[in-house]
C-alpha positions as CSV (number, residue, x, y, z in Angstrom):
1,X,-30.6,29.6,-64.7
2,X,-34.3,29.2,-64.1
3,X,-36.4,29.2,-61.0
4,X,-38.1,26.1,-59.6
5,X,-40.5,25.8,-56.7
6,X,-41.3,23.2,-54.0
7,X,-44.3,23.6,-51.7
8,X,-44.5,21.4,-48.7
9,X,-46.4,21.3,-45.4
10,X,-44.8,23.4,-42.6
11,X,-43.0,21.0,-40.4
12,X,-40.1,22.5,-38.4
13,X,-37.9,19.4,-38.1
14,X,-38.4,18.4,-41.8
15,X,-37.8,22.0,-43.0
16,X,-34.2,21.7,-41.8
17,X,-33.8,18.5,-43.9
18,X,-35.3,20.2,-47.0
19,X,-33.2,23.3,-46.6
20,X,-30.0,21.2,-46.3
21,X,-30.9,19.1,-49.3
22,X,-31.8,22.2,-51.4
23,X,-28.6,24.0,-50.4
24,X,-26.5,20.9,-51.2
25,X,-28.2,20.4,-54.6
26,X,-28.6,24.0,-55.8
27,X,-26.5,26.2,-53.6
28,X,-29.4,27.8,-51.7
29,X,-33.1,28.7,-51.5
30,X,-35.6,31.3,-50.7
31,X,-38.3,30.4,-48.1
32,X,-41.8,31.9,-48.0
33,X,-44.4,31.0,-45.5
34,X,-47.9,30.6,-46.9
35,X,-51.2,28.9,-46.5
36,X,-52.5,26.3,-49.0
37,X,-56.0,24.8,-49.6
38,X,-57.5,22.0,-51.7
39,X,-60.3,19.4,-51.8
40,X,-59.3,15.9,-50.7
41,X,-60.6,12.7,-52.3
42,X,-63.9,12.9,-50.4
43,X,-64.5,16.5,-51.4
44,X,-63.6,17.9,-48.0
45,X,-61.9,21.3,-47.9
46,X,-58.5,21.1,-46.4
47,X,-56.1,23.9,-45.5
48,X,-52.7,23.9,-43.9
49,X,-49.7,26.2,-43.4
50,X,-47.0,25.5,-46.0
51,X,-43.4,26.3,-46.7
52,X,-42.7,27.6,-50.3
53,X,-39.1,27.0,-51.4
54,X,-37.8,28.8,-54.5
55,X,-34.5,27.7,-56.0
56,X,-32.4,28.9,-59.0
57,X,-31.0,26.0,-61.0
58,X,-29.6,25.2,-64.3
59,X,-32.1,23.2,-66.4
60,X,-30.6,19.7,-66.6
61,X,-32.0,16.3,-66.2
62,X,-29.8,15.8,-63.1
63,X,-31.1,18.9,-61.4
64,X,-34.7,17.9,-62.3
65,X,-34.1,14.5,-60.7
66,X,-32.6,16.0,-57.6
67,X,-35.6,18.3,-57.1
68,X,-38.1,15.4,-57.7
69,X,-36.2,13.2,-55.2
70,X,-36.4,15.9,-52.6
71,X,-40.2,16.2,-53.3
72,X,-40.6,12.4,-53.0
73,X,-38.6,12.2,-49.8
74,X,-40.7,15.0,-48.3
75,X,-44.0,13.4,-49.4
76,X,-43.0,10.1,-47.7
77,X,-41.5,11.6,-44.6
78,X,-44.5,13.8,-43.9
79,X,-47.1,11.2,-45.0
80,X,-48.6,13.5,-47.7
81,X,-50.8,12.5,-50.6
82,X,-48.9,14.8,-52.9
83,X,-46.2,17.5,-53.0
84,X,-46.3,20.5,-55.4
85,X,-43.4,21.0,-57.7
86,X,-43.0,23.8,-60.3
87,X,-40.2,22.8,-62.7
88,X,-37.9,25.4,-64.2
89,X,-39.8,25.0,-67.4
90,X,-42.9,26.4,-65.7
91,X,-44.6,22.9,-65.7
92,X,-46.4,22.0,-62.5
93,X,-46.5,18.5,-61.0
94,X,-48.2,17.0,-58.0
95,X,-45.7,14.4,-56.9
96,X,-47.7,11.4,-55.7
97,X,-46.9,8.0,-54.4
98,X,-48.1,6.4,-57.6
99,X,-45.8,8.5,-59.9
100,X,-43.3,6.4,-61.8
101,X,-44.9,3.1,-60.8
């Protein structure tokens, strides 16, 4: 197994959904509360509290797809520009609305 990571804005009601989805897909998770920051499209500095989810998963296409689906659902549900995903390979993706289109 390898470790993957999903970083999403802290949102109490949606956290319950993410936690349920991660548990169903991978058997469990570890949650760390943190604070993230970045520059938006206009160059403004943005910060927000985030939830960092680590999961152990077998490296399969199916598991990668499950993780990416959870990231996309979270991005849409919380109206985010992007959601951070670290794949078990160590590769990092910012899942955006235009990915795969």
